[in-house]
N, C-alpha and C positions, 0 to 999 in steps of 0.2 A: 741145617735141617735133617733130623734123620731121614729114612730111609724104610725101617723096619714095619715089615708088614702091608708092603706096598701094594697087594693084588685088591684089596678093598677100596684102594684110592683111585680107582680105575673109573673113572665117570663118562660121559660124553651125550651129545648134544648132537641133535639132527636141524638141520639146515632144511628145510621143504622148498624148493625152488621146481616141482615140476622136473623136468629133464636134467636139468642142470643140480639139483638136490645132492647134498654128501654132508658128510658125519665128520662132527669135530672129537677126539678121541683125548681125554684130558688126565694126565697121573704120572707118577715116574717111572722111566724103563723104558719107556713107550719107542723111544728111537732104535732100538736091538731090534722092533718088530715092523721095524721099515720098509724092509725087502718082502717081508709076507704079507702086509695090506697092500705096498705096490702091485706085487703079480695079482692079490685076489681084484684089486683095483680094474688095473687095465689088462684085462687080458688077451694074453698074443704080443702086448709089448713088452720086449726087452732091453731095448735100448733107451737110455736116459743121460742126461748130465743133472749134475750134480752142482749145483751152484753154491756159494757162502764166500764167508769173507776174512778178510788177514786176521782176525781174531777168533772167529768163532772157527774155523777151519783148524787151526794146531789141536782145538778142545774137543769138536766132537764128528770133525768131516772121516775121521777113520772108524768110528761106529756104526755111520749111515752107510759109509762104501762097505763094510763088511756084511750088512746086514743086505744091503743092497745084489753085492756078488753072491750072498751064498742062495738068495732065492733063483739064482741064475740071470740077473742082468748085468751088458755091459756097460759100464760107466765111465762117460768119462767126466772130471772135476775140473771145476773152471771156481778160481777163489780172482773176487776183486778187494782190492786197497778197500779200508774199513772205514764207515765215516760218509756223512750225506753227500759229500763230492761225490761218491757213485753212483746216486742216483740222478743219473743225465744222461741223455741221449746219446752221447759221446759214449759213456761205459755201456748202454742198450747196444749200440752198432757195434762193439768191442766182445761183447756177448753173443750176439747171433754169430758174429763172422766165426769166432771159435765154433761157435754150434755146426757153422755149415764146414769147418774143415775137418770136423769130427765125422762128419756124415750122416749127422742125426738127420731123419726125416719127419714125414707127419705121422707115423706109427712111432715116432720117440714121445718121452714127456719129460717132464722139467721138473727137480724138485729143488725148491728151495730152502736152503737151510743157515738160518740166520733172524737177525731182526727185524723192525721193521721195514730198513731198508733194505735190505733183500729181498723180502717178503714183494715190496711191493715193484723193486726192478726185476724180478724172477716170473711175476705174473706176468708184466709189462714185456717182457721177450718171448714171456709162453703166446701172450697175446697175439704180437706180432709173429713169431717164426714161423713159417710154412702157414700162414695166416691163420695160425693158430693152433696150438698142442695143447693136451693136459696137463695140470704139472698138481704136486703135492706142497702143502705149505709143513714147514718143520719149524714154526717160531720158536725160538731162546730164548728171549724178553719177556719180562711180565707186560708190556706196553707192545709186544705185537699177540701174545696170546690171548690178551683180554681184546684186542680190538682190529688192529691192520690185518690179521690173518684171513677173516671172517668177512666177506660179505663182498669181493671180487672187484673193491676198488684196486686198480693197478695203476703204476703213473711213475712219471721221474719229473723233475724240477728242471724249469728255466732260471736261469741268473736272479733276476728278479722275482719270481710267484712258484709258488712251493705246488705241488702237484696240477702243474698248468697242460700236460702234456698225459695222457691218460687213457687209458680205457675200463670198460667191465669185462670181468672172464675171471668169474667163481673159479676158486681150484675145486679139484676133484676130490681131497681130505684135507682133514688138519690135523697135524698128531701135536699136538702138545706137549710135548716133556716136561716135567717139573723141575726134573731131576736138573736141566742146562740151567733151571733160575741159580738154585747153589756158586755160583762161578761167577754171578753179576755181582759187581762193586755196589756201592751202598747207593753212589750218585745213579746209577742204571736201574738199579730196583726202585727207586724212589719215582724216579718218572714215571712206571709205567704206573702208580695211585695218582695221576694226574685224569686218565681216562677213566679210571676204574670211579673214580669221586666225582667224573661227570655222568657217568652212567645210573650213579645214585641218585643226582639229582634232576636228572631226566625222568626216570623212571623207577626206582627200587629207594625211599628213603629211608628204608629198615635195616637196607645192607650199609649204615653210616657207621652202626655199633661194631659190623664185621671187621668193616676196616679198620675203626680204629685198633680190635685185638690183634689185625695182620702187624700193625708196625712192629710189634717183636721178632717179628722175623722166625716165629720157631716152632710153627704150630704148621706143619707138610698139609695136614688133610684140611684144616682151615683155610690156606693158601687155594689148595685144588677146588675146592669146594664156591672161592671166590671167585675163581677163574670161571669155573664151570658158569654161574650166576650170571655173569661178564655177559659172558660167549652168547648166554640165553638171550640177553637183553639184545644184544646185537643181531641175535639172529631172525627176533620175531619180527623186530624194526626193518631187516633187509625183507624178511619175506613179505611184509605188507608193502614196500618200494623197492623194488632192487635196485630200480634203473633213477630214482630220487626224481620222479615224473610228479608224486602224488602230496609232496609238503612232507610225508611221516617222518622219510629219510634225516632231511635237514633238521631232523632236533638231535642227530650226533656231533652238532657243528656248533653246540651248545660250548661256548669261550675259546671257540677256532678261529672268530672272525678277526679280533686282534693277536690274539697269541702266532696265529699263521704270518700276521704282516713284523708281528714283534721279532717272530724267529726270522724272516729274510733281513730284516734290518737291523740286526745283530749280524749279520753273517753267516750259513748254515756251518754248523759244526760248534758255533759258539754257544750258543746255549742249545740244550740236548729239545727233543720236541718237546715232550712233557712238561720240562721248563718254561718253555713259552706258554702252553698251554693252561699251565696254573695263572701263569698272567694275565689269560683271558679268561680262564674262570672269574678270576676276582673280578676285575672288571665288568664283565657279564652279569654278577649275582649282584654287584654294585647296581645295574642299571635295571636289573628285577625288580627291586627296592623304589627305582625312581619312577619308572616307568609301569611296572607289573604290582603286584601287591605281597610279593615277597616279603616278610618280616625282618628287620636291621639282624635280628637277632639270628635268622637263618642264614641270612648273608656273610655273619660272621661266625658261625657255625662251619662254611666250608671253608673259611680263610683258616680259621684253627687244625682243620683238618691239611691243609696244604702246609702249614708250618708243621703239622707234624710229621709229615715228610721229608721236610729241610727242602720244601719245593721253594722257588721266590714267589715275595707275595708282593713287590716294592721294583718299580719301574726308574732304575738307575739315570741320571742325567747324560748318560750317552749318547740316549735316545730321545730323536727329535720327534715331536709329534706331528708333526708337516709329514715326515719323511713314512711314519709309517700307518699315516692318512693316505700318501699318496700308494702304498705298497697295497692298503686293502682297498682300494677303490678297482684293481686287478683283479683281485677275488672273483672267482665266479660266484658267490652269490652277490656281489654288485648288478643289479638290472637297472638299466635304464636309468641311474643315478642315484637308484636307491638299495638301500640293501636290505634283506633277508637277516633278521639278529632272533636268535635263539634269546626267548628270554622263560624266568620260573615266577609263574603266579605263585608256586607253593614248593616245597622240597617234593623230587618225586613224578612232578609236573612241571612239564613244558611246551611251549607252543612259538609259532614262528610271526613274530612281528614284520609289518612291514613301515612302519611307523619311527623307526630308530633311525633320527638324522645324522650327520657328520659332524653337525654340533654338539651331539649326546654323544658320541664316541669320543670327542675331544675332551669332553667334560669327565667320561670316564679315564681316559690315560693319564689327565691331572690328578686324579683320583689314585690314580697306580702309584705318583710319584709319593706320596703318603703314609 
């Protein structure tokens, strides 16, 4: 993607959560401004940890370090292995121990530089260390820029359940440098569009045409604006229901009930998060036709968009239906044996249903095999 005329592409979204309000900056070259932003945001705080992984670190850690150090920050670099396996209690303990050995205190801050795993792990460690220190999100994937870096949900996985241990801990600032997306392989690029398609399904059907155009991966202005629109959708939902107590934030789980279960059944790391969510989206769209008022043609539109981004829409024979359902029962969305399941009455509108049964989920999984 071309980076000419970068300045006009700088966009931002404000997330208004009262005393926890923060800003999401979107555009190329923002990582070079990390130090300036950190010093402005954390007046008097100069000691920090830069958390990254073994793939992102060699690409972007030096730029982040130079920017922080040029602004007068004392930086401790911590690098963890890339992949979902690092999103664990064991890794969180290791990171916090390294922070303690480096002498970081309550006046320190953390910078999470990487994709969704690093963002979730970094935010979780920041929520725990010294009973909570502030942190900056620097997401480097499509998925993390449009979804996981915004909203304050942090956490790690248990062996049999995704995101089961965590905390609400809002970032102090989010820096979505779109130049970092240029280093993504096609599979990593494509998986982020599962969440983009989800946002269009639940809140903005008009975004579907932009999603189709973005598949060419040759228009940075379009991509920056698409990221901004997705961040704005999530920000408005989070503002209305920060701690998921009103039911509105649950709409962000469209496609995730079965998607998370499929991801766990595959073994973390076998399917990328967005790939598993794509399967969950197709299943949820089919159930929306069966149990709500979504036209079949609209469900097919969702499937075609997933296929446009080479995301899986067929559940392979290696997946056992009962194993997936057993994992799903441990999900936070199951309460007293019933599931809170997000359905679409129409594209761009979503609701939470308490009428979806395990037999319905079993039927949806059967449909996914065709």
